[in-house]
PAKEKE-583105 format. One record per residue: residue in three letters; y, z, x of N, C-alpha, C, CB in turn. Coordinates in steps of 0.1 Angstrom, whole numbers, plus 5000, padded with zeros to 4 digits. Last residue first. Glycine has a CB too. Example, Ala and Ser with C-alpha at 12.3 -4.5 7.8 and 13.67 -1.06 7.14 Angstrom:
BEGIN
SER497850715128498950715137500050795129499450575141 ALA494350785132495550785123496750785132495550905113 
//
This chain:
BEGIN
UNK491448794843491548874856490348814862491549044856 UNK490548804811491548624821491048684833493848574823 UNK490449074808489548904803489548864814490148774793 UNK492749214813491249214820489849174819490949304822 UNK494849104806494749104821493249084821495349254828 UNK494449154779494449014787494148984795495248964790 UNK494749464786493649394777493049254776494049394765 UNK497149464795496649504796495049494797497349544793 UNK498449304765498449264779497449304792499649304783 UNK498249584749497749334746497849334763499749154734 UNK499749794756498249724756497849614751497349794752 UNK502449684762501549614770500049694769502149614784 UNK502349604731502549434740502049514751504349324743 UNK501949864723501249784715501249614723501949784700 UNK504250004729502950074742501949924730502050364740 UNK506549904724506849844734504349904741508849924743 UNK506650014695506249884698506049794708506749854692 UNK506250294705505350184698505150104699505350164691 UNK509050304713508150264720506650244719508450324726 UNK510550254688510350114701509150094703510850134715 UNK509550444675508650354667509050224679509150334647 UNK511250684682509750634687508950494679508750774685 UNK513150814678513250664680512350634684514050614687 UNK514551044668513950944660513550844663514550924652 UNK516851154682517551064672516050984667518950964680 UNK515051354700516151464685516651304674518451584697 UNK514251144710513251224700514151304690512251344710 UNK516051084731514951044717515151074709513751064714 UNK516851334740517751234732517151144722518551154742 UNK514751364755515251424749515851394742515551484752 UNK514751084776513251134763513751314753510951184778 UNK517051114792516951024782516551054772516350944784 UNK515751314811516651334797517351254792517651414798 UNK513951204820513551324806515051414803512051484811 UNK515050994831513750964819513551104817512150864824 UNK516251114852516751074847516151054832517150994855 UNK514151274864515451314865516151254851516151254880 UNK513250984872512251124862513251254855510951224875 UNK514150864892513650824880513250914864512550784884 UNK513551074910514951034916514750984893515350864936 UNK511251154917511451214912513051174908510951304919 UNK510150804924509350864909510151014908507250884910 UNK511550844945511550804937510750784922511750744943 UNK510151004963511851034957511950904948513351034969 UNK507250884961507751074957509351044950507951214977 UNK507550704974506750664959507450854957504050614958 UNK508150745002509450674990508750734974509550424991 UNK506150935006507751025002508550905000508551145017 UNK503950755006503750874997505650954995502450995007 UNK504850565027504250505011504250645004502150425010 UNK504950695048506050635043505650585027506450505053 UNK502550795055503350915050504450835040504251005065 UNK500150585042500950615053501650715044501850495061 UNK496450585027498050575022498850625038498550725004 UNK493650615027494050555036495650515036493350455036 UNK493051005026493850905020493950855034495150945012 UNK490851245017491551145023491751045022491451135030 UNK489551595011490151435002490651365011491551444991 UNK488551705033488251705021487851605011488951765018 UNK490051895049489651725048488551725039489051635063 UNK492152015042490652115046490551995050489252205034 UNK494951985038494351965051492852065048495552025066 UNK493351825007493751755022493851825029494851685023 UNK492452094996491951995002492351865010491451974995 UNK495252194993494052214997493152135011493452204985 UNK496451904970496752014989496052124996497952094989 UNK494751984955494251884962495351894973493951744953 UNK495852264948494552294952494152134953493652394942 UNK498752164940498152244952496952314951498952334957 UNK498452024918498351904934498552044947500351724935 UNK496952204899496252084901496852004913496351984887 UNK499352334896498152444902497252284906497052594886 UNK501352144888501252214900500152324901502552264903 UNK500352094863500051974873500452024890501051824868 UNK499852364852498452304853498452164863497952264837 UNK502552414851501652514854500552464859501352594842 UNK504352224830504252244850503652314854505352294860 UNK503552134807503052074814502652144832503851974812 UNK504752294792503352324789502752284799502752274779 UNK507752134792507452214801506052304800508652284803 UNK507251864784507851924789507752054800508251934782 UNK506852004749506351924758506151924768506651854760 UNK508952174748507552224748506252164753507452224736 UNK510651974739511252074756509552104758512852294754 UNK510051784721509651714733510551794740509751554734 UNK509752064699508451994702508851894720508151864687 UNK512352104687511252164693510252144709510652154684 UNK513751894677514351964687513552014695515152054683 UNK511451864659511451734668512851734678511551574658 UNK510052124648510952064643511251984656511952144637 UNK506252014631507452094643508352044642507252104659 UNK503551924619505251954612506552014624504952114598 UNK502351774631501951954627503052004621501752064640 UNK503351564640502551574627502151744628500951464627 UNK505251674659505751624649504651604639506351494653 UNK502751704682503851844677504151784658505951834691 UNK501951504689500651554674501651684670498451634680 UNK503951314697503951314683502651414686503951144674 UNK503851524714505351534711504651454697506751454723 UNK501751424730501851594723503151584717501851744736 UNK501951124736500551264727500851364724499251324734 UNK503451144750503851074734503051154727503450904729 UNK502851284773504251294763504051264746505351164769 UNK501051144775500851264777502151324765501051294794 UNK499050854765500750914770500751074768502250844760 UNK495950684777497350764764498250874767496850844750 UNK496050534800497050474784497050574780496650364772 UNK493850724814494750624815495050554805494450534824 UNK492951074795492550984798493650834802491650994789 UNK494151344790493851244810493151124805492351344825 UNK494351284766495651274773495251264789496651424770 UNK493451584760492551404755493751294761492451374730 UNK495051734765493851784768492851614773493251894753 UNK497051684751497651764762495951684771498051984758 UNK495851784726496151644730496451684739496951554723 UNK495652054728494451964726494451884732494251914716 UNK497652164729496852164736495852054741496552234734 UNK498052104703498952014710498852054724500452034705 UNK496952364692496252144683497252134695497052024659 UNK498052544707496652464710496352344707495652504704 UNK500252564695500152494707499152484709500752534716 UNK500152544666500952454670500452394683502252524671 UNK499152794668497952784661498352604667497752854642 UNK501652954678500652954681499652874683500452994676 UNK503652754664503352854659501952864675502952824640 UNK507252554672506352604674505552724673506552594680 UNK509952594640509352634658508252664656510052754669 UNK509752324618509352484621509252474636507752544613 UNK511552144595510152134610510452314611510552004631 UNK513052144566513052114583511952134586513952184594 UNK513551924536512252014543512652004564510151894536 UNK513751624521514851784528514351944532516151824514 UNK513151444519512351534508513051734517509751474510 UNK513351324547514051284534513151344522514251104532 UNK511951454561513351474564513751474554514151404573 UNK508951364558509751544557511151524562509051674570 UNK509851164565509151164554509451284548507851124554 UNK510551164596511151084585510951084568510850974589 UNK506951224601509351324608510051254593510951174633 UNK506150984592505751154593507051244590505051204611 UNK506850804614507450794602506850914589507150634598 UNK506050944639508150964633508150924621509550854641 UNK503550914639504151064637505651064637503651154649 UNK503350664632502650784625503450904627501250814630 UNK503850594659504550534648503750594635504650364650 UNK502850764681504250764681504150694662505150644697 UNK500150684681500150804674501750844676499050914679 UNK499650374680499350504670499750574662499150584673 UNK500150414707500950314698501350394680499650164697 UNK498150504716499450594720500250524708500150574737 UNK496250294707495850454700497550514705494050574710 UNK497250144729497350084713496550224708496249904708 UNK496650244758497650214750498050204735497850134754 UNK494250234753494750424754496450394746495050504778 UNK493349994753492750054741493950194737490950114745 UNK494549954783494849894768494649924759494749804765 UNK492850134794494450164797495050124782495250054811 UNK489850014793489950154788491650204783489450254801 UNK490349754805490749784792490649894782490349704788 UNK490949774835492649804825492149804806494149594829 UNK489049974860490249844851490949874847490149754841 UNK489150224867487950134855487650004854488250134842 UNK490150404881490250274886488650194880490450294905 UNK490450674862490850634872489950554882491250734877 UNK487550824851488250674849489150564854488650684841 UNK486250954873485850844872486150754861484950844873 UNK488451224865488751114880488150974879488151184895 UNK486951314849487551224842488151174852488351264832 UNK484251354856483751274850485451244839482151334844 UNK485651584878484551504880485251344869482851614874 UNK485951754855487051754862486751534872486951934876 UNK485251944839484951794835485551734847485551734819 UNK485852224845484452184839484252044841484252204822 UNK488852264847487252304854486452264853486552394854 UNK489452134835489652084843488752104855490852094843 UNK488852124810488551994811488752044819488851874806 UNK489852384803488452434809487952274810487452564797 UNK492652364805491752404818490552394820491852504820 UNK493052184779493452124800492352214811495752184807 UNK492652444766492352284773492052244776492352234777 UNK495752604776493352624772492552544776492552604755 UNK497452544774497052544784495452504785497352664788 UNK498452684746498152544748497652484758499052484745 UNK498552954756497952894754497452734750497952954751 UNK500252964773499852944785498052934774500453084800 UNK502552864753502352844768500952784776502652974773 UNK503053124743502452984739502352854747503152954728 UNK503153294758502553344753501853234749503153414746 UNK506453214757505553164775504153184773505953294792 UNK506953284739507453154739505853094752509553154745 UNK506553524742506353444729506453334733507253454717 UNK508553634758507553674760507053534753507153824756 UNK511653514751510953454761509553474760511453494773 UNK511353674726511553584722510353494733513153564723 UNK509753954737510953904730510453764726512253904739 UNK508354324741507854154740509654144730505754114727 UNK509754534769509154464752509454274752510554554732 UNK510254514797508754554792508854464781508454714788 UNK511954244813512254384806510254404801513954354787 UNK511654024839512954124833512054224824514254044823 UNK510253894830509053944835510954104838507853804853 UNK510753674807509653744809509053884815509253684812 UNK513353694803512453754795511453804796512353714789 UNK513253504836514153674832513853734823515553684828 UNK511753294827511653364831512053564835511853284834 UNK513853184810512253274804511553284817511053174791 UNK516453104818515753194810514153284806515953144801 UNK514352964837514853104844515453204831516253054859 UNK514252724814512952814828513452904838512252714840 UNK516752664810515652754804514252784807515652724794 UNK517752584832518552644823517752754817519052544814 UNK516652344841516152534850516552534849515752624860 UNK515352104839515352244825515352354829514052254815 UNK515651944854517051894840516751994834516951724828 UNK514352074876515851994875516252014862515951824879 UNK511452014865512752154867513852184868512752214874 UNK511251804862511751814846512151984849510251774831 UNK511251744886512651664880512651724862512451444881 UNK508951804892509651854899511451844890509151784913 UNK506951594877507751844877508251894880507651974880 UNK507951404899508151374882508351564877506351264873 UNK506651514917507451484917508551464903507051404924 UNK503151504912504351654911505251614915504251804919 UNK502951284906503051354896503551484900501851354890 UNK503451204930504051084922504051224910502950894919 UNK500551304938502151284950503451224937501751074967 UNK498951204928499351354926500951334928498451484938 UNK498850934929498750974913499651104914496851014906 UNK498250924958498850854959499550924941498150714963 UNK495751014955495951064964497651044956495351004979 UNK494250824929493950934937495251024940493250884949 UNK494650574948494450564932495150744936492450534922 UNK493050534971494850544971494950524959495850444980 UNK490650394961490750534969492050534977489350544980 UNK491450124955491150244950491050314953490550264947 UNK494049924971493550044968492450144961494250064966 UNK496549734952495949854961494749834963496049994955 UNK496949494934495349484941495849554953494349324944 UNK499349444922499349424931498149434946500049464930 UNK498249474892498649384893499049374918499949384878 UNK496449774897496049654891496949504896496249674876 UNK499249904897497749894910497349774909496349994907 UNK499949854871500649814883499649844900501949924882 UNK497749994857498549854853499149814871500349894839 UNK497850254870496450144864496949964866496150174841 UNK500350294857499650314874499250214870498550444880 UNK500550274826500950204837501050194854501850204833 UNK498350554832498150394825499150234829498450424808 UNK500250704841498950714847498550524837497850904841 UNK501650734817502450664834501050644844503850834846 UNK503050644792501850644799501750634811501050554796 UNK504950664775503950564773502750524784504850444770 UNK507250794764505850814752505150684759506150784731 UNK508850874794509050754785507550784782509550604792 UNK507551044816509151094804508751004793511251034810 UNK506550884834506051064831506751094819506551184843 UNK507950654834507050654824506350794818506050574829 UNK509950714857510350684840509050694828511050504839 UNK508250784876509550874872509750824857511050834883 UNK506550514875506050644874507150774870505450674887 UNK508150354883507550354871506950474866506650264870 UNK509050434910509950394898509450424882510050244899 UNK506250454921506650524921508050544908506650534934 UNK505750194925505650234908505750374911504150184897 UNK508050114934507950044925506950134916507549904930 UNK507550244964508550244954508450204937509450144958 UNK505450114975504950254966506850224962504150464978 UNK505949874975505349834960505150024961503349694957 UNK507649935001508849864984507249894970509649554986 UNK505550025019506750075012507350035001507550075018 UNK502049925004503249875015504149975009504049685015 UNK499349965012500149935001501250065009499249954983 
//
């Protein structure tokens, strides 16, 4: 992988991590178009995913600091502790998948674009129906509710399913929250915050494996650094942009895009 390929893929990752169009699916498409070696995919994906997590921290740092203060600076049960507890509940499904099915999950990556295309079409359906239901609820004069513990677990199940390349994590979790009746102002922020600990934890474990020689990569330092910076800068922009998109209920446009990208991926798989 050259530095300019890493730059393009890093930009793709940064934009698509927060936009509901599947970052992993687009990385698969980009790597297929560039013809990069499959053994490089996992290491590069870990690096750019870490960059987008740091972008989340930068954009939502006020909310994160408030949660940390409310959680650790007082012994009383408060809104911050309750919110953190819901995030922990949402992590249960992805923790189970990561602990017991990690090898099976990693096997999905690099298996071609057919799965990516199908999952992008599923993402499109989720985005369309969640926005349709949200608008129907608003037309009836009803308001959504804040995230409950039940909602947190169901959204966590959606996040666990979104390990499949092409099934957008942000799109799946946000759409699931909307389908559960969660307020659109709350669901995007919860979706972005709930992924911080799992991805940082996975990146830390993979870093330990690299230091111990259990995970090797033919990638040099320059492509990894270029990809990291590109994903971080574009991720900061996309995170702020996506929060506003959800508030304005404009997910249908991304549903249309996912249909086009999904059909392209399936077509490439058939004719390549």
